[in-house]
N, C-alpha and C positions, 0 to 999 in steps of 0.2 A: 489585475483581474485575471481570474482563472476560468476557463471554459473546460468542463470535464464530464466524463461519463464512465461507467463501469458495467461489466457483466460478470456474473458469478453463477456457477451451477454446481450441484452436487455430483459426486461420482455416479455414473450410470448404475442404477439399481438401488441407490440410496434415496431416502426421502428428505433427510436433513442435510444441509450443506455445512461442511466443516470450515469453509472459507467465509470471510465477510469483508466488506469494503465500506469505506466512508469517504464522502466528499462533503465538507462542511465549510461554509463561507460566512464571515461576519459582514456587517453592514459596511465596514471600511475596506473590504476586499481581502482581509487576512483569510488564508485558506488552509484547512487541514485535509491531507490526503493520506489514506491508509489502506493497506491490504493486510489482513490477518489470516493466517492459516493454522487452524487448530490441528494438533498432531493427529494423524490418522484421518478417519472420516466417520460419518455417522453422528449420533446424538451427543456423545462426549466431546467430540471435536467441535461441534456446533456450539455447545455450551461455552467452551473456552473462547472461541472467536467472538461470540455475542457479548460476553463479559468485557472483552477488550474494547469493542466498539462502544459499549455503554460508557466506559471510562472516558473515551475520546469525545463522546457526544455531550457529556456533562462538564468537561473541564473548561476553564476560562481560556479565551483565545490568547492571552498573554503568557500562558504556560510554555516553558521551553520544551523542546523535543526531549531533552534528557529527563526533565521532571515527568513528562507524560509517559515515557517508557518505563521509568522507575515505578510509577503508579500502576501501570498495566501489569508489570512484573509482580507487584504486591497483590493486586486483585486476582491474579490467576493462580495464586498458591492454592493447592487443593484440587485444581482441575488437571486435565490431561496436559495442559500447557500449549504453547503456540509459537510459531515463527511470525515475524511481522516486520513490515517496513512502514515507517511514519515519516511524512514530509510536512513541514509547515512553511508556507510561503507568505512573507510579509514584505511589501514594498520592493518586489523583485529580488528579494533575498530568500534563499532556500536553505532550510536547516533539515538535516536528515539523520535518522538512526535506523539501522536494520539489524535484526536478530534472526539468525537462521537463514532459510533459503527462499525468502520472498525477494525477487530480483527487482532492480531499478534500472531502467534504460533511459537514456537522455539523447535528445537531438537539439542542437543549438546552444548547449551549455555543457560544461565539464564538471562533473560531480566527484569530489574527492571522498569517496565513500569506502570505508573498510568495514566489512561485516563484523558484527559482534557475535562470536561463537556462543552457543548455548540455547536454552529454551526458556521463553517467557513463562514465569510461574514456577520454574524449577531452579536452574543453575545458570548464572551468567557471571563470568569473572569480571568483565568491565564493559560498560556501554561505550561504544565509539560513535561520536557525533561528527558529521561533516557539514560544511557550510560553503555556499558559493553564491554567485550572482545567477539569477534566473531571468535573463533579459526577455523583453517581449519577442515573441516568435519562437521561444524554446518550447519543447514538448517533453513531457515525462510519461513514462509507462511503468506501472507497478504490476508485477506478475507473480502469482503463486506458482509453486512448482508443478501444478497441473497444466501449465502452459509452457511450451518450449521457448527458449530464448534464441533459437537458431534462425533469427531473422534480423534484418536491420530496421530500426524504427523509422528511418528516413524513407523506406519503401512505402510507408503509409501516410506520409505527410500531406498528401492531397486530400485525404479524408478528414472530416470533422471527427471529434472524439467518439461520438456514439457509433458511426459506421466503422471507424478504425477498430473499436473494441470488437464489433461483430466480425470483421474481417480476420483479426488476429485470433479470436476464439475459434472461428470456423476452420482456419488453416493450421493452427499450432496447438490446439487443445490435446492434451493427453487423456486417453479414455480411462485410465486406471486410477484416477484421483479426482478430488474436487478441483475446480479450476476457476480462477479469477483474473481479470485484466482490468486495469484502470488506466485511462489515458487522459492527460491534462495538458492543455495549451495555456501558456502565459501570454497575455495580450494587454495592450493598452486599454484603459477604461474608455469606452465609447460614449 
């Protein structure tokens, strides 16, 4: 079971947010977590990130991370493109793929993640997928490049996901970009 929350806001002065995030859970507890960062900011970036989220919202839960990222890549052709990190958690097993500069931070688990260079919708030489155990008590944070990673996730462990997102956003948000943070805790089903 995952307990999660996210915050996302456009660059100051912009109306549309080029970042988007998704937390989607099945009845059995399978969970999709994603932060997508449309290149640049404004309406064109927002279009790309929304299209990626639509793909993830409609895909079956049994879809692998690799298949999901390949579908996002196809659907974003003709858009500005995006960076993104996608995590799927099933039965305390985590599968991850990241393209570009959406960071993944972990506490309580070790993720063997190698970023896939490129831009979703444009050019990616190879998708790299990581997998690991995500035991109860572990915490994940996905951050667009509008949020600095110059902190330790453990510093915010005492906060539930929603206040942790607020704290991270208020302290580490960069003002010259769209910004998103998603925090997820893996826990036993209560």
